[in-house]
C-alpha positions in Angstrom: -15.6 -1.9 17.1 -18.9 -0.4 16.2 -19.0 3.3 15.1 -22.5 4.5 14.4 -23.8 2.4 11.5 -20.4 0.9 10.7 -18.4 -2.1 11.8 -14.7 -1.1 11.9 -11.9 -3.7 12.0 -8.2 -3.9 11.4 -7.0 -6.3 8.7 -3.4 -7.1 8.3 -1.8 -6.7 4.9 1.7 -8.0 5.8 4.8 -6.9 7.6 7.9 -4.9 6.6 10.7 -2.9 8.1 12.3 0.5 7.6 15.3 2.3 9.1 14.7 3.3 12.6 16.5 6.6 12.3 14.4 7.5 9.3 11.2 6.6 11.1 12.1 8.9 14.1 14.0 11.7 12.4 15.9 13.9 14.9 14.7 11.9 17.9 17.8 10.1 19.5 17.8 6.3 19.2 17.9 6.0 23.0 14.4 7.4 23.2 12.8 5.1 20.6 14.8 1.8 20.6 13.3 0.2 23.7 9.8 0.2 22.3 11.0 -0.2 18.7 14.1 -2.4 18.8 16.2 -2.3 15.6 17.7 -5.3 13.9 21.3 -5.6 12.8 20.6 -3.3 9.9 18.9 -0.7 12.1 15.5 -1.6 10.7 12.4 -1.6 12.9 9.4 -3.8 12.6 6.3 -2.1 11.1 2.8 -3.3 10.5 0.7 -2.8 7.3 -2.7 -2.7 9.1 -5.5 -1.7 6.7 -8.8 -0.7 8.0 -12.1 -2.4 6.9 -15.3 -0.3 7.2 -18.6 -2.1 6.6 -22.1 -0.7 6.8 -25.2 -0.6 4.7 -24.3 -1.4 1.1 -20.7 -0.3 1.5 -17.5 -2.3 2.1 -14.6 0.2 2.4 -11.0 -0.7 2.6 -8.4 1.9 3.7 -4.9 1.4 2.4 -3.6 -1.8 0.9 -0.1 -2.7 2.1 2.9 -3.2 -0.1 1.4 -5.8 -2.4 3.3 -8.7 -3.9 5.0 -7.2 -7.0 8.5 -6.5 -5.5 11.6 -8.4 -6.6 13.2 -10.8 -4.1 16.0 -8.2 -3.7 13.6 -5.4 -2.6 11.6 -7.8 -0.5 14.8 -8.5 1.5 15.8 -4.8 1.7 12.4 -3.9 3.1 12.1 -7.2 5.1 8.6 -7.7 3.5 6.8 -10.7 4.9 3.4 -12.2 4.1 3.8 -15.5 5.9 1.9 -14.4 9.0 -0.3 -11.7 7.4 -1.7 -11.4 3.9 -4.4 -8.9 2.8 -6.5 -11.3 0.8 -6.4 -13.9 3.5 -7.2 -11.3 6.2 -10.2 -10.1 4.2 -11.4 -13.7 3.6 -11.3 -14.3 7.3 -13.8 -11.4 7.6 -15.9 -12.9 4.9 -14.9 -10.4 2.3 -13.8 -11.3 -1.3 -12.0 -8.9 -3.6 -15.2 -8.4 -5.6 -17.2 -7.5 -2.5 -15.1 -4.3 -1.8 -17.0 -1.2 -3.0 -14.5 1.4 -2.1 -10.7 1.6 -1.6 -9.4 4.7 0.1 -5.7 5.2 -0.5 -4.3 7.7 2.0 -1.4 8.5 -0.3 0.3 6.6 -3.1 3.6 5.7 -1.5 4.3 2.0 -2.1 3.6 0.8 1.4 0.1 2.2 1.3 -0.8 1.6 -2.4 1.2 -1.5 -3.3 -1.8 -3.9 -2.8 -4.1 -1.7 -4.9 -3.0 -3.6 -8.0 -1.9 -7.1 -8.9 0.3 -8.5 -11.7 -1.0 -11.3 -13.8 1.8 -12.3 -16.2 2.7 -9.1 -18.1 -0.6 -7.5 -17.1 -1.4 -5.2 -14.2 -4.9 -4.7 -13.0 -6.8 -3.4 -9.9 -6.9 -5.9 -7.1 -10.6 -5.0 -6.3 -12.4 -5.2 -9.6 -15.7 -3.5 -8.6 -14.2 -0.9 -6.2 -13.9 2.9 -6.6 -10.4 4.0 -5.6 -10.3 7.3 -3.8 -7.2 9.5 -4.0 -6.6 13.2 -3.6 -6.0 15.0 -6.9 -3.0 16.7 -5.3 -1.4 13.4 -4.4 -2.1 11.9 -7.8 -0.3 14.8 -9.4 2.6 14.5 -6.9 2.9 10.8 -7.6 3.0 11.3 -11.4 5.6 14.1 -11.1 7.4 12.8 -8.1 9.8 15.0 -6.1 13.3 13.5 -6.2 13.1 12.8 -2.5 10.0 10.6 -3.1 10.7 9.1 -6.5 11.4 5.6 -5.1 8.2 5.7 -3.0 5.8 6.4 -5.9 5.7 3.4 -8.3 3.4 3.8 -11.3 2.6 0.1 -11.3 0.7 0.7 -8.1 -1.6 3.4 -9.4 -1.6 3.8 -13.2 -3.8 0.7 -13.7 -6.5 2.3 -11.6 -7.0 5.1 -14.0 -6.7 2.8 -17.0 -9.5 0.7 -15.6 -11.8 3.7 -15.0 -11.9 3.0 -11.3 -10.1 6.1 -10.0 -12.0 9.0 -8.3 -9.9 12.1 -7.5 -10.9 14.4 -4.6 -10.0 18.0 -4.0 -9.8 18.5 -0.2 -12.2 17.2 2.5 -15.0 15.0 1.2 -17.5 12.5 2.5 -17.5 9.3 0.6 -20.3 7.7 2.6 -22.5 9.0 5.4 -20.1 9.4 8.4 -17.0 8.5 6.4 -14.9 11.6 5.7 -11.6 12.3 4.0 -9.4 14.7 6.0 -6.6 16.4 4.1 -3.1 16.3 5.6 -0.1 17.7 3.7 2.9 17.6 6.0 4.1 14.1 5.1 3.5 14.4 1.4 1.3 16.6 -0.8 -2.3 15.5 -0.9 -2.4 12.8 1.8 -5.7 12.3 3.5 -6.8 10.7 6.7 -10.1 8.8 7.1 -12.5 9.8 9.8 -15.4 7.5 10.7 -18.0 8.9 13.0 -21.4 8.0 14.4 -23.3 7.5 17.6 -21.0 9.9 19.4 -17.9 7.9 18.5 -15.0 8.8 16.2 -12.2 6.7 14.8 -9.4 8.4 12.8 -7.2 6.5 10.5 -4.0 8.4 10.9 -2.0 7.2 7.9 1.5 8.7 8.0 0.6 11.7 10.0 0.9 9.5 13.1 2.1 6.2 11.8 2.7 4.5 15.2 1.6 5.1 18.8 5.2 6.3 19.4 4.6 9.1 17.0 1.7 10.6 19.1 4.5 12.6 20.8 4.8 15.8 18.9 8.6 15.8 18.3 8.5 12.2 16.9 8.2 12.8 13.2 9.8 11.0 10.3 12.7 11.9 8.1 10.4 10.9 5.3 8.1 13.9 6.1 8.6 16.5 3.4 7.4 19.4 5.5 8.3 18.9 9.2 7.0 22.2 10.4 3.6 21.6 8.7 3.3 18.1 10.1 4.0 19.4 13.7 1.1 21.8 13.4 -1.2 19.2 11.9 -0.4 16.8 14.7 -1.1 19.4 17.3 -4.5 20.2 15.8 -5.6 16.5 15.4 -4.3 15.5 18.8 -6.0 18.4 20.6 -9.3 17.5 18.9 -8.8 13.9 19.7 -8.5 14.6 23.4 -11.3 17.1 23.5 -13.8 14.9 21.6 -12.5 11.5 22.9 -11.5 10.1 19.5 -9.8 6.8 18.9 -6.7 7.0 16.7 -5.9 4.1 14.4 -2.2 3.4 13.6 -1.4 1.8 10.3 2.2 1.0 11.0 2.3 0.1 14.7 3.2 -3.6 15.1 1.8 -3.8 18.6 -1.0 -1.3 19.1 -3.7 -1.0 16.5 -5.6 1.9 18.1 -5.7 4.0 21.2 -7.1 7.1 22.9 -4.9 10.2 23.5 -3.8 11.8 26.7 -2.9 15.5 27.0 0.3 16.2 29.1 1.8 19.5 30.1 4.4 19.2 27.4 2.3 17.6 24.7 0.5 14.3 24.2 1.0 10.6 24.7 -0.9 7.5 23.8 -3.7 6.7 26.1 -5.8 3.6 26.7 -5.4 0.9 24.0 -8.6 0.2 22.0 -9.3 -3.2 20.4 -10.1 -3.0 16.7 
């Protein structure tokens, strides 16, 4: 879709699965399993749908999937698949090579968002995108390097330490504009220092929701993850974002939804629900 001066597209970085109960927290399975059917291990299918933003001299990638550094055992645990979708192949299909990417925005450094930021060559780790500036919130960088015990398995240094070593890391402190009309929007309910990405222009707005609203199912206020460190905070953040999305006719972009890439939002008497699907 076109947003002001930018072409915005979804690019698939792979597929994986997580426990359905963890993805929906206190919400009973009966309310989520029809749209998100679990497998025999109670895992639900999830997308790794990065966002590609192109305009002017900038080629901006938002989030990078899980990457290809996991052992076979962990690939099976998380049901990681790259046979249908692969980040490099998806970018090439859009005419983008790794060296063409000018900026990589990592919403937060959990492995399913930052894993593709680096690659392993033999015993060496290096940034996947050799000419890109990688954008991370300082608060999240610190959280990743001193990980809370509840998140220790989600923050893997191999995914982010090489960015600093290569001199390609830019740390931000709060809201910031990395290009005209491309804004980082802080969100702290899921994990300290996460940021969303807001693209606006020509009266249109697309919001990359990261793990504030990981799937279209999570548009409903009570649908929050057991992975969210601060549930009360994320509820308030969702209310604020969703109210503004309705009032200003935003499009929400869902990184983890396997079926719906983006949609509008509808206000209901008891909250919000996904609206018209938008092709991205």
